[in-house]
C-alpha positions, 0 to 999 in steps of 0.5 A: 871896401866901401865906396860912395859909388855903390851898386845902387848908384851904378845900376844905370851902368855908366861906363865912365863911373864904373871904370872910375870905381874899379880903378879906385878899388884897384888903386887902394888895394895896391897901396897896401901891397908890395908887388913884383913887376912880373906879378903886377898883371896877374894881381891887377887882373884879380883885383879887377875881377873882385871889384867887378863882382862887388858891384853885383852888375851883370854886364854883357860880355862885350861891354864887360871885356871893353871896360876891363881892357880899358882899365888894364891898359891904363893900369898896366899898359900904356893907356890910350895908345895901348890899342895902337901898340897891339895893332900888328899893322902899325909900325910906329906911334908918335904922340905930339902932345895930348891931342895929336897922336900919329901912327905909321901904317904901311909906311904912311903917316896918318893921324889917329883918333886917339887923344889924351885928356891933357898933357899931365896924362902924357907925362904920367905915361912917360913916367910909367914907361921909363921908371921900371927901366931905371931911367928918369926924365925931368926939367933938368934931363928932359930927354930919354931913350929907352927900350921896352921889354918887348924890344920896342924903342921909345924916345920921350921929350918934355918941356922946356925943350918940347915947346908944345907939350910932352912927346913920345915916339915908339918904334915898334919891335917886329916879333918876326923878322922879314925874310929875303923872300918876303922882301922880294915879294914886297918889291924891296929888291929883285931875285937877282939882287938878292942872289948878288947880296947873298954872294957878297955876305957869304964872300965876307965883303964889308957892307954898309946899308945907307938910308933915311929914318924909317927906310928899312935899314934894320929890316934889311940888315936882319935879312942879310945877316941870315946869310952869315954861315952858322959856324962863324962867331958873330958879335952884334953891337946896338943902341937898342937890341933889334937884330934877330940872328938865328945863328948859334954863336952870337954875342949880343952887346947893347950900349948903356946910358949914363946913370942918374949922375951922368956916369958909367955910360957904355957907348957904341965906340967902347963896344966896337973896341971891345969886340976886337978882343972877342975873336969875332968872325963878323962884327955887326953894328946896328947903326954907326952914328959917331966916332965908332965909325973910325974903329969900325973902319980900322977893324975892317982894314985889319982882317975883320972882313964881312962886317955889316952896319947901317948909317943915315945918308941919302945917297951912296956918295953922301954915305961916304961923306957921312963916314968922313964926318963921323971919323973926324968926330973921333978927335984924331987929327987925320988928313981927310985924304987918309980917312978917305983911303981908309973908307975906300980900302975898308968898304966894298958895297954900299946898299942905298935903301929908301922909303918912297912917297907911297910908303914902299921901301926899296933898295934904290942902289947897290954900289961898289966902292972901287978905291981912290982916284986922286983925292976922290973915292971912286964908286960904281953902281951895280944895281939901280932903281928908276921911277918913271911915274906914279899911278892914279892912287899914288903908287910909284911906278919904277924898275929895279935893274942891273946897270950891266957892269960887273963888280971888280970884286967878282974874283972874290965871289968866285973864290967863295964859290959864286960864279954869278952869270951875266943874267944877274948883272944884265945880259950884256954885262961888261967883264971887269978886270981882276979884283983889287 
């Protein structure tokens, strides 16, 4: 293959010129080949080695590896942001146009040093991400949600709705789920709280995990699901498959986006309805965000105990209000009191998860849903987090502790074999009446 940038022209070893030459070499070679997606990395790597050998250069191993990695990132990876995706400490990558790339590390947002040449390079990256997934994005359809092959969630948005340039948000998929022990060590909860939640899961209580974006809801849901007995049939329903259940009998379901003509979508509500025909012992919904909440509540109220799900809300009280709103989205003209009765009857526990200002993620409340009193849902807080201040370096100072009140469903825990002592709920915990 001939190119005006020959060996003699590159003896000074200008890295940019070398990269440009090798990219041109590979691109031209690929034009004449039909390569399966799974073979692309191997073929590009071989062509890269051939192109480098054709230059007759003898770079130091460090420089050679750097040049090779940059080219591979651009041709088969995700370009400038690939090093961010490779960093195990970074949990989220946010591209706000060509010159603004932010990351989340240890719960803290910060600006990275990565930049793109221009918005066109960002648009090319978006196309590279979504085209293999059978998705499209253009001026008529300027937003897209997708899941990368490794499980990471990606959202892209382009002009005209993205005013300051194309934007990409990638929530990285954690290959190893955090165990309950790791969450305790990290300060998300105490050992007593973990023991209580284990008893709630095994006793088949219906549990809602509430919290804001990035507060750790899915991480906690993953950890709690580990307590589900291995002899139960579990159906999971997610927008993007993130749950990593280890039980042998799991049916994983994922929503389907509409095709290019806007048809043939499969929504969360469709999957929740279908799951009831699958003889589940447990239904685990990754996130309730719409009318499927009504179907979920009806499932919980008709014998499908032990269901778990998450939703976006800032407090347990807000979580019940959010459930009301989502049920109304189903388009069924139920009186509000009937919906609240459904919620009060179906939900046993609301776990409130929060990301504090220092980036740490904590369970700030575990609340029992007791029932109805007039038109109001009655709730009792069993565990709470109280922040008393911050350290000089901005770390939160606070305490996770029981409120001293036993839940009304204590008898259900006992039937399942859990006689939790008073030390779990506080030394002077009150004995509650029999469970509802």
